[in-house]
C-alpha positions in Angstrom: 58.2 -131.6 26.1 54.4 -131.2 26.7 55.1 -129.5 30.1 57.8 -127.3 28.5 55.3 -126.1 25.8 52.7 -125.3 28.5 55.2 -123.3 30.5 56.2 -121.4 27.4 52.6 -120.7 26.5 51.9 -119.4 30.0 54.9 -117.1 29.9 53.9 -115.7 26.5 50.3 -115.1 27.8 51.6 -113.2 30.8 53.9 -111.1 28.6 51.1 -110.2 26.3 48.9 -109.3 29.2 51.5 -107.0 30.7 52.2 -105.3 27.4 48.5 -104.6 26.9 48.3 -103.0 30.3 51.3 -100.8 30.0 51.3 -99.9 26.3 52.6 -96.3 25.8 53.0 -95.9 29.5 55.4 -94.0 31.7 55.3 -93.1 35.4 51.8 -92.9 36.7 50.1 -92.5 33.3 50.6 -96.2 32.8 48.0 -98.9 32.5 45.8 -96.8 30.1 45.9 -98.6 26.8 43.2 -96.5 25.3 44.6 -93.1 26.4 44.4 -90.0 24.3 45.6 -86.4 24.5 43.8 -83.7 26.4 44.8 -80.0 26.6 43.3 -77.4 29.0 42.7 -73.8 28.1 45.0 -70.9 29.0 44.7 -69.9 32.7 46.4 -67.0 34.5 48.3 -68.3 37.4 50.4 -65.3 38.5 50.0 -61.5 38.4 52.5 -59.6 40.5 55.0 -56.8 40.6 58.1 -56.8 38.5 60.4 -54.0 39.6 62.7 -52.4 36.9 64.4 -50.0 39.2 64.8 -49.1 42.9 66.9 -51.1 45.4 66.1 -54.6 44.0 65.5 -54.5 40.2 65.0 -57.6 38.2 68.1 -58.3 36.0 67.6 -61.9 35.1 64.8 -64.4 34.6 64.7 -68.1 33.7 61.6 -69.7 32.1 61.4 -73.4 31.8 64.3 -75.9 32.1 65.3 -79.5 31.7 63.4 -82.2 33.6 64.9 -82.7 37.1 64.4 -85.7 39.3 61.4 -86.9 37.2 59.7 -83.6 37.8 59.7 -79.8 37.1 59.3 -80.2 33.3 57.0 -78.1 31.2 57.9 -80.1 28.0 55.8 -77.7 25.9 55.7 -74.3 24.2 57.0 -71.2 25.8 55.9 -67.7 24.8 57.4 -64.5 26.1 55.5 -61.3 25.2 56.9 -57.9 26.1 53.5 -56.2 26.1 52.9 -54.7 29.5 53.1 -50.9 30.1 53.4 -51.4 33.9 56.1 -52.9 36.1 54.3 -56.2 36.4 54.5 -59.8 35.3 51.6 -62.0 34.2 52.0 -65.8 33.7 49.6 -68.1 32.0 49.6 -71.9 31.8 48.0 -74.4 29.4 48.2 -77.9 30.8 48.2 -81.1 28.8 48.0 -84.8 29.6 47.5 -88.3 28.1 44.6 -90.1 29.8 41.6 -92.4 29.3 39.0 -89.6 29.7 38.4 -86.0 30.7 37.9 -87.0 34.4 41.4 -88.5 34.6 42.8 -85.6 32.6 41.3 -83.1 35.1 42.8 -85.0 38.0 46.2 -84.8 36.4 45.7 -81.1 35.6 44.9 -80.5 39.3 48.4 -81.8 40.2 50.2 -79.6 37.8 51.1 -76.2 39.2 53.5 -73.3 38.6 56.8 -73.4 40.4 58.2 -69.9 40.8 61.0 -69.3 43.3 64.4 -67.6 43.4 66.7 -69.6 41.1 68.1 -72.8 42.6 70.2 -75.5 41.0 68.2 -78.1 42.8 64.4 -77.2 42.7 62.5 -78.6 45.7 58.9 -79.2 46.5 57.0 -75.9 47.1 56.4 -76.7 50.7 60.1 -77.1 51.3 61.1 -73.7 49.7 61.7 -70.7 51.8 58.7 -68.4 51.9 60.8 -65.3 51.2 62.0 -66.9 48.0 58.4 -67.2 46.6 58.3 -65.1 43.5 54.5 -65.2 43.2 54.3 -62.7 46.1 56.4 -60.1 44.3 59.0 -60.9 41.6 62.6 -60.9 42.6 65.9 -61.0 40.7 66.9 -64.5 39.6 63.4 -66.0 39.8 62.9 -69.2 37.9 59.6 -70.3 36.3 59.0 -74.1 36.1 56.1 -76.6 36.2 55.7 -78.8 39.3 53.8 -82.0 39.5 52.4 -82.7 42.9 53.1 -86.5 43.0 55.8 -89.1 43.2 56.9 -88.4 39.7 55.6 -86.4 36.7 53.8 -88.5 34.1 56.0 -88.7 31.0 53.2 -87.6 28.7 52.2 -84.6 30.8 53.3 -81.0 30.9 52.3 -77.5 30.3 52.7 -74.6 27.9 53.8 -71.3 29.4 53.0 -67.8 28.4 54.8 -64.9 30.2 53.9 -61.3 29.8 56.7 -58.8 30.8 57.1 -55.0 30.8 57.9 -53.4 27.5 60.7 -51.4 29.3 62.6 -54.5 30.5 66.1 -54.4 29.0 67.9 -57.1 31.1 68.3 -60.8 30.2 66.0 -63.8 30.0 66.8 -67.5 29.6 64.3 -69.9 28.0 64.6 -73.7 27.9 62.1 -76.3 26.9 62.0 -79.9 25.8 60.0 -82.1 23.4 57.5 -84.7 24.6 57.8 -87.7 22.3 56.8 -90.6 24.6 53.8 -91.3 22.4 55.0 -92.5 19.0 52.1 -91.1 17.0 51.9 -87.9 19.0 55.3 -86.2 19.0 54.7 -82.8 20.7 57.6 -80.4 20.2 58.5 -77.6 22.5 58.3 -74.4 20.5 59.5 -70.9 21.6 58.1 -67.6 20.6 59.4 -64.2 21.9 57.9 -61.0 20.8 59.6 -57.6 21.1 62.7 -58.5 23.0 64.7 -55.4 23.8 67.3 -56.9 26.1 69.5 -60.0 25.8 68.4 -63.6 25.7 69.5 -67.3 25.8 67.2 -70.0 24.3 67.7 -73.8 24.2 65.3 -76.2 22.5 65.3 -79.7 21.0 63.3 -80.3 17.7 60.9 -77.4 18.1 60.7 -74.1 16.3 62.0 -70.8 17.5 60.7 -67.4 16.5 62.1 -64.2 18.0 61.1 -60.7 17.0 63.4 -58.1 18.5 61.9 -54.7 19.4 62.0 -51.8 16.9 64.1 -49.7 19.3 66.8 -52.3 19.9 70.2 -50.9 20.8 73.7 -52.3 20.7 73.8 -51.9 24.5 70.3 -52.6 25.8 71.1 -51.7 29.4 72.9 -48.5 28.6 71.2 -45.1 29.0 70.3 -42.9 26.0 73.2 -40.6 27.0 75.6 -43.4 27.1 74.5 -44.7 23.7 74.9 -41.1 22.2 78.4 -40.8 23.7 79.4 -44.1 21.9 77.8 -43.1 18.7 79.6 -39.7 18.8 82.9 -41.5 19.4 82.3 -44.2 16.8 81.9 -46.8 19.5 85.4 -46.3 20.8 86.0 -49.1 23.4 86.5 -46.4 26.0 83.1 -44.8 25.4 80.4 -44.8 28.0 78.6 -48.0 27.0 80.4 -51.3 26.7 77.6 -53.6 27.9 76.7 -55.1 24.5 73.6 -57.2 24.1 73.4 -60.7 22.7 70.9 -63.4 21.7 72.1 -66.9 21.9 69.9 -69.7 20.5 70.9 -73.4 20.5 69.5 -76.8 19.5 72.4 -79.0 20.7 73.3 -82.5 19.5 71.3 -84.3 18.2 68.5 -81.8 17.7 67.1 -80.1 14.6 65.2 -76.8 15.2 63.9 -74.2 12.8 65.0 -70.7 14.0 63.8 -67.3 12.7 65.1 -64.0 14.2 63.7 -60.7 13.1 65.7 -57.6 14.1 66.2 -54.0 12.8 69.1 -54.0 10.4 69.9 -50.4 11.2 72.0 -51.2 14.3 75.6 -52.4 14.6 75.2 -56.2 14.9 77.1 -59.3 14.2 75.3 -62.5 13.1 77.0 -65.9 13.5 75.0 -68.9 12.3 76.1 -72.6 12.6 73.0 -74.3 11.2 71.8 -77.8 10.8 74.2 -80.3 9.3 72.7 -83.1 7.3 74.1 -86.2 5.7 75.8 -85.7 2.3 74.5 -82.6 0.6 71.4 -82.3 2.8 72.6 -79.5 5.1 70.1 -76.7 5.8 71.4 -73.4 4.2 71.6 -70.4 6.5 69.6 -67.4 5.2 70.4 -63.8 5.9 67.5 -61.9 4.3 68.3 -58.5 5.7 72.0 -58.0 4.9 72.1 -55.0 2.6 73.5 -51.5 2.5 76.2 -51.2 5.2 76.0 -54.9 5.9 78.4 -57.6 4.8 80.0 -59.2 3.0 78.3 -62.4 4.0 80.8 -65.2 4.8 79.3 -68.4 3.5 80.6 -71.2 1.3 78.9 -73.8 -1.0 80.7 -76.5 0.9 79.2 -75.4 4.3 76.0 -73.5 3.4 74.6 -73.9 6.9 77.4 -71.7 8.3 77.2 -68.0 7.7 78.6 -64.7 9.3 77.9 -61.1 8.6 78.5 -57.8 10.3 75.8 -55.1 10.1 76.7 -51.4 10.1 80.2 -51.6 11.4 81.0 -48.0 12.6 84.6 -48.2 11.5 87.8 -47.4 13.5 88.2 -47.2 16.5 85.3 -49.6 17.0 86.3 -53.2 17.4 85.1 -55.4 14.5 82.9 -58.3 15.5 81.2 -56.6 18.4 77.9 -54.7 18.6 74.7 -56.7 19.3 75.6 -60.3 18.7 73.2 -63.0 17.4 74.8 -66.4 17.9 72.6 -69.3 16.5 73.6 -73.0 16.6 71.5 -75.9 15.4 73.1 -79.4 15.3 71.2 -81.3 12.6 69.2 -81.0 9.5 66.6 -83.7 9.1 62.8 -84.3 8.7 61.0 -84.0 12.1 57.6 -85.5 12.7 55.3 -83.3 14.9 51.8 -82.5 16.1 50.3 -79.2 17.0 47.8 -80.5 19.5 45.0 -83.0 20.2 43.3 -82.4 16.9 46.2 -84.1 15.2 45.9 -87.3 17.1 45.1 -90.5 15.3 45.1 -93.6 17.6 45.6 -95.9 14.6 48.6 -94.0 13.2 52.1 -95.3 13.6 53.8 -91.9 13.7 52.8 -88.2 13.9 50.7 -87.0 11.0 53.0 -84.2 9.9 56.7 -83.7 9.3 59.0 -81.0 8.0 62.7 -80.4 7.4 64.2 -78.7 10.4 67.6 -77.3 11.0 66.9 -74.1 9.0 68.1 -70.7 10.4 66.9 -67.4 9.0 67.5 -63.8 10.0 65.4 -61.0 8.6 63.8 -57.6 9.1 60.1 -57.5 9.1 59.3 -61.2 8.4 57.8 -61.7 11.9 55.8 -58.5 11.9 52.5 -60.4 12.4 53.6 -62.1 15.6 
């Protein structure tokens, strides 16, 4: 029995030692028991042409995406700002890491880089991508923006925020996808999305982050249609046979099991349809959908006390012969309604805390006119 107790004691000692060495670890940010968060400043990584016309105009753009093969994950905030008067694109990165000190953080930052190539379902190392597909040398249609870690695998507590500046005149589509970074129990960093003055169509996917989208003031039912085509349809009461049938749409989703807060600000003078399937909680805890700008020629709002998170409304239906339920479509789906712990950045970190210092109820969806004017 004495020998059995000694063997057990040795095993427990080894287990304790291993736990101390790998606490909070993942990939190559392991073995740092006293690690803490670091975040770099915003740095411009790309400035290049972004053609809107000519022989090869840009008609689609993807920003971010799900982690692939332990790499290519930004796991952070994404901002898209339509604020350039020229046919150019400007991309900024703000890197973050969880390391023992600034020296180690800077080493990790040095391995994080922008990955920008013509869209591929299987991103590869930059040195393996065709040079003619390199979007940093002149933007092309279908380019994808990701974050690449130059190593065997991207550390799980590492990533980057992305800020993309695009031409105000861009009327085509964008796709945005980001993830949360919750590997550290007391530092749950959510991936938030902010889009300012979107005049085209969009598709957004998040987890437990927040989404704020302000549509442009001159938003049209058919963003890619010319002024003459729009007038023809308005004169014909949006007859299906009129000159513009390329309706725009914005689709936002926080799929199962996620709970995101979503706010969309759009001009309530256009013909639009809003479809909300918001966060569903347990019992009576569902997050009610809010349509703050449904007035005048809008409505009625379809929403019941039994399912307050679900709501529909049609804004400014032109009447016959227009097809009801068309126009610019806002389709917003959030799976859950629950309290979400989160941090905003390194200033929120407390090494002694068990969980993130803040939390709020997420799963709320709101549409409005003017509520995001300050973005």
